N, C-alpha and C positions, 0 to 999 in steps of 0.2 A: 596500556595492557597488551601483553603479547600472548597470542594463542598458538600453541605449538602441537604438531602431530608427532607422536613418539611411539615406539614399540616397547617402551619400558613396561614390564609387567606390574600390575597393581601391587603384587607382593613385594616388589623391590622399590617402588616409588617412595620418595621422601619429600616432605613439604608440610605446609600448614594444615591443609584439609584434603582428605581423600573422600570422593563421592562415588558410591556404587549403586547401580540400578538393579532392582529386583522385580521379577514378574510375580504377579499375584499367585499365591498358593504354591510358589516354587522358590522358597527361601531357605532350602536346606543348605547347610554349609558343608560343601564337599569340594574335593580337589584343591585348587589354589586358594579358594575362599576359606577352607578349613585351615590351611596353612597360614593365611593372613590373620585369621581370628586368633590362632595360637600365638603368632608373632605380636599381636596387639593385646595380649593378655586376656583374651575372651571378650573384648569390647564389642565385637560385632554381634555375637550371640546375646550378650547382656542387653544391648540396645534394642534388638528385635523383641526380646521378651518384655522389657520394661515399658517400651512404647507400644506394645501390642501391634507391632508393625506387620502388616499382611501383604504389602506390595500393591495395594489398590491404587488406581490412577489418582494422582494428586496428593498422595500421602508422602510424608517425609519425616525423618527423625534425625536428630543431631545429638552428639555427645562429645565431651572432652575425653581424650585418651590419656592414660596415666603417663606421668613423667618418665623420661628415658625412652619413649617410643619414637619411631621414625616420623610419625605424624602427630599433630596436636588435636585435630578434630576429625570426627568421622561423620559423614553425611550419607544417609540411606534415602533413596527416592523410589517410589512405586511406579511401575510401568503398566499396571493392569495385566490382563491375560495375554499370553504370548501370541495367541492366534488373532488378536485384535490390535496388535501393535501397528502404528502408523508413523509416517514421518513427523506428523504434528505432535504425536505422543512424545517422540524423542526431543523435538524442539521445546516442548513445554517442560519436559523433565530437565533439560539443560537450563531452562530459565529458572526453575525452582531451585536447582543446585546453585546457580549464580546468586540468587537472592539470599540463600542460606549462608553462602560463603561471605557475602558482603556483611550480613548481620553479625557473623562471627568474626569480622574484621580480619579475615584471612588475606595474606598477600600472595600465597601460592596455592594453587588448587589442582588436584589431579582428578580427572573424570573417567570413570569406567562404565560405559554403556554398550549395549549390544549393537551389532551391525544389522541394519535393516535390509532384508531381501538380498543378502550377499553383495551389497553395494557400499563398500567403505567410503568411497568418495562422497556420495550423496548423504550418507550418515554424518560424516564429518562436517559437511556443509550445513545441515540443519542444526546440529549441535552448536556450531559457531553462531548461527543466526540467533538461536535462543539465548545464548550468553550475551552477545553484543546488544541485542534489542532490549532485553530486560534491564540491562545496566545503564542504558542511555538515559540521561537526565537533562532537562532543558532549564537552565538557570540564567538564561541570557538577560532576563528582565528583573532579576533579583539584585538588590544593592550589595548583598554579601553572598559569597559562595556557600554551597550546602555543607554544613559541618559534618554531615554523615555521608559525604561523597565516597565513591568507590575506592577501596583500598587495594583491590586485586591488581597485581602486577604481572602475574604469569599464570596461564591456564594450560595444562598438559592434557591432551586427548590421548588416553592410554590405549594402546593397541591399534593406533591409526597412523603408524609410521608411513611416510611416503605420500601422505594426503595433503601436502602443503598447498597444492594448487586449489584444492577444494576449499581450504580456509581462506585463501586469497579471493576466490570467487565469492564466497559468503560475505567477506568483508566489504567487497564492492557493492553487493546487493544491500547490505545493511546501511552503507553510506547513502544509497539512494532512498531507502526507507526513512532514514533520519532526516535527510533534506526535506522530504515530503512532510514529515511530522513538524519540522521547524517552520516551514512555510505556512502550514495550516494553523499552527499554534500562535504565530505572531499576529499582533493586532493590525487593524486596517490602516493605522497611521504609520506603520512600518512597512508592511507588504502592500505595495501599490502597483498599478500597471508599469510605472517607471522602474520600480525596484525589481519587479519580475523580469523586465527586459535586461536589467543589469545581472540578475542571477543567470539568465540564459547566456549572456556574454561571458560570464565567468566559467560556465560549463564548457562553452565552445572553446575558449582560449586554453583552459586547463587540459582538455582531453581531445583536442583536434577535430571538433565537429564544425561544420559550416553553419552559419547563422544568417538568417534574413529577418529583419524587423521592418514591418510595414507600418509607416506612420499614418495618421488620419488621412492625409492627402492621397497616399498610395491606395488606401482602402476605398476612398471615394472614386478613384479612377477605375477600380475593379468592380464598382457597383455594389459594395457591401452594405446595402441599406439596412439590413436587419441588425447587423452588429453595430453600426454607427447610430441606429435609432436608440439602442440601449445606452450608448456612450455619450450621447449629446448633452446630457444634463450635468456631467461631471466636470469639475475644474481641472482634473488630471487627465492628460491626453491618453487615448487608448493606444495599445500596442498589439499588433498582430505578429505573433512570434512563431518562427519556423526554424527549428533546429534540425540538422540532418546528419546522421551517422552513416558513413559509407565504409564498407570493409576494404582492406588493401587489395584483395583479389576480386574475382567475380562474385557477385551476390547471388545466392541461390533463390532468394525471393526479395520482394520489396513491399514494405508495409507502412501504414501510417497510424499513429496514435494521436488522438485529439482530446485535450482536456479542457473542460469548462473553466474559465479563468475570471470569474466575477469576484474581485477582491473585496468588495463589500456590497451587500444587497439590501438596500433600504426598502425595496418593494416598488420604488418609483412612486408615481401619484396614487397607485393602489398600495399605499404605505402599509408596512407590517405594523399591526397594532399591539396592544398590551397582551402578553402571553404568547406572542408569535415566535419568540426566540430571536428577535432582531439583534440582541446583543451577541449572538453566536454567528452572525452572518459574515464574519471574517473568514469562515471556513468554506464559503461558497466557491472558493477557487481550489477545492480539494482535488478536482480532476486535473487541473493544470499542475498542481503540486506533485501529484503522483506521476504525471507525464514527465516533468523535469527530473524527478527522482529516478524514473526508469532510464532516462537519457544518461544520467550520471553513471548509473550502474552498467548499462550496456556499452557505453563508451570505454569503460575499463575492461570489460570481459571480452570485447571485440569479436562478436560472432560474424559469420559470413552472411549477414542479412542487412540490407539497406533499410534504415528506419527513419521516418519523418515524424518529428515531434512538433505538434502544432497547438497553439492556443490563441484565441482571440480574447485579449485581456482588457478589462475595463471595470469601472464601478457602475452600479445602477443607483443613481442618486436622484434628488429632487431639486429643480431650479426652474427659472423662467423658460429655460430651453428644453425642459423634459418632454419626452413623448407623452401624448395624451392617450387615455383609453379611447379607442375609436379611430386612432391614426391608422393609416395604411402605409406599410413599408414594402419596399421592393428588394428582395434578396439578389445576390450576384448571379443566380441562374434565371432571373426574370420572374420568379414566383412572387406573387403579391400576398401580403399578410395583413389581415385586420387585427390590430392589437386590442383585444377585449380585456386584457389584464396585464398591466405593466410589471407585475410581479412574476410573470412567466417569461422572464428575460433570458434565462440561460439557453433555452432552445433557440432564441433569436441569434445569439452569438454563435452557437454551434452550427446553425444553418449555413452561414457563410464560410465557416471553417470546413464543413463537410464538402461544400462545393469546391473549395480550394484544393482539398486533399484528393477529391475525385478526379481532378484534372492532372494529377501527378502520374497517373498510370500505374498505381500501386496494385498489388495482388489482393490486398485486404485492408479494410479500415476498421479500427476500433475506437469508439468515442467513450469517454467516461465523464460523468457529471453528477454533482449533488443536485439532481434535477427536480425531484418531486417528493413532497411529503406523503403523497399517495403510496409510494413504494415502501415507505416506512410502515404505513398502516397495514399494507399487504404482507410484508416480510419481516417486520420488526427492525431492531437496530443492528443486528449482527449479520444480516444476509443482504447481499446486493442483488438487484434484478438484472437479468440478462435477456436481451432481445436480439435476434439475428435473422438475416435474410438467407443465411447459408448454414446448413446443418453441420457441415464439416468444420466451419469456423466456430460455431457454437460449441462443438465437442472439444475442439482445441482449447478454448477458453476454460471450459469446465475441468478438463484434465490438468491444465496449468494451475488452476485455482486449488484443486485438490492437493497437488504436490506442495503448494504454497501454504496450505492451511488457512486459506481464505474462502469464505462461503459465497456461492452464487446459486441462484435458482432461475432456470429458464422460464420466461413468461411468454404468453401467446402474442403473436402479431395479428390480432383480430381485425382484419381489414374493414369489416362492417362498422367498427367503431369510428372509422374516419368520418362517417356521416356527421358525427358530433362536432367536427372541426370545420364543416362547410360554412362559407360566408356568402350572403347575398351580394356583397360588394366586392370582395376580393377572392383570390383562389382558395384561401383558407383563413381561419382564425388561429390565434396562437394558443388558445385553450378550448377544451370541450367541456362537456358536463362533468359533474363530480365523480360519478361512477367510472371506474376504469381509468382514472386520471394518469397513472403511470404508463398505461398502454397507449392512450391517445397522444401522450408526449412522445413516445417512441414512433408512432405513426406519423407525427408531424416531422420528426427528423428524417424519416425515410424518404420524404419528398425531395431531399437535397442530395441524394446519392442515386446515381443511374444504375449501372450494372455491376459495379464493384461489390464483392462480398463485404458485408458490413455487420458489425455488432455494436450494440449500445448497452452500456453498463450504467445503471442508476445506482450510485454509491452513496446516496444521501444518508443512510444509516451508519454504515461501518467506518466512515472517515473520522468519526469522533466517538469516544467511549466515556461514559460517565464514571466508570470504575475500571481498575486494572483487571485485565482478563487473563493474565498469566505472563505474557511477554510483551503485551501492548500496555503502556501506562494509561491512566485516565487522561482524557484529552485527545489530542491528535494521534492517530494510529499509524499513518503512513500507508493505509490501504489504498489501492491494491498493487503497490509497486512490485511485490514478489510475483504476483500472477502475470503482470505484463512482461516481466523479464523472462519468466518461464515460457510464455507464449512465443516471444521473439526467438528464444533459443531453441524452441521446438522440443523442450524437455518436459516430460510429465510422466 
């Protein structure tokens, strides 16, 4: 499918389907719309009346145009009120249009949507994102291809001539989101620590990133006892993955992104029981998946920012070598941890990854992890929790997320709650009491960063969706690749 930017007026465009966006209660056919309606034999007016189309958010209407017309199908999509238009409104409108065009078996599609905030480049970008992400389908594990696969061959963004770079950028971001989706969606017998390392190798070789993979012996030399404590029960060797993107010129800043990479979480000896969702624990590497997706996108966009992408990748399994509840582990910064729950393993892997990143001399660290069920209880399935030691960094993440259409809510770093993590035998336990569980998890991680500004994203809910939300399909969503890319680019 080719997406093109063109200045062809909607009145002159020819093809299978023409899609037009309308604001709520502002659907009068004037100017070129009146001319287009006349050219189409009154089809626009007739569709508005018959479908009782008001332009409300999420509404759409489709009709076939009479023979002899320059187009075969007409698609109307509602944008809501003009003063409440957002980038995500346009992204979702584009997604709705793409779905309609697919259902109508259109091969060529023209899209006419308004420019957001006098920024045609950003508008073209989000429209492209909406189209590509909603049409992506994952049939890797099907014995036969989808008979209802996408038929679209060409999409023209009308009135956006000269915005080819924006489309290219959006395509790179979508490639990153799709990589994250496919990593999370794949089963644990396909995505393993070894295959994750191979994926990192492919990204590095394809896009010119440097790659360091620490094997178990390397991690032992660095004293990564917390990470290796989780890894010791698995038959598959752990991989500590460090991808680095460096700009050609001087970097204006240097940052690190760390993703939790537990490719399957059995819970360890505190095994997940019936009703625990153990069958979904292939997605416990959603943080690493988004980190790799961001790496793929950023390597193509090439910003003037040095970025380190890090993940301590392992399984959390059960065997005669498994860590026991009550074991004491020593992390690479010397901190000792009493393991009172082997199912709180993600924070142990992140602990050594944070110490590693902190030694790189970066300006900021962001970690992301499917870390706690407590965050889902607090914020539901659609909103990620955000904790930060630096207000400026927190505001950057929130602005980047808003532009991406991904939801975050800043949570308190309540230092008093760390009392619940205190151990009589070690420096800390790996879990605290049930109340405030996502907060105590963030406080645990905080012990492994010194002075570097740091943010923690608990993405346990949004990485997976039980139903299609517009442009994210049911299943793996690729959250929050777009936020990470926006943050690195400094665009919001």
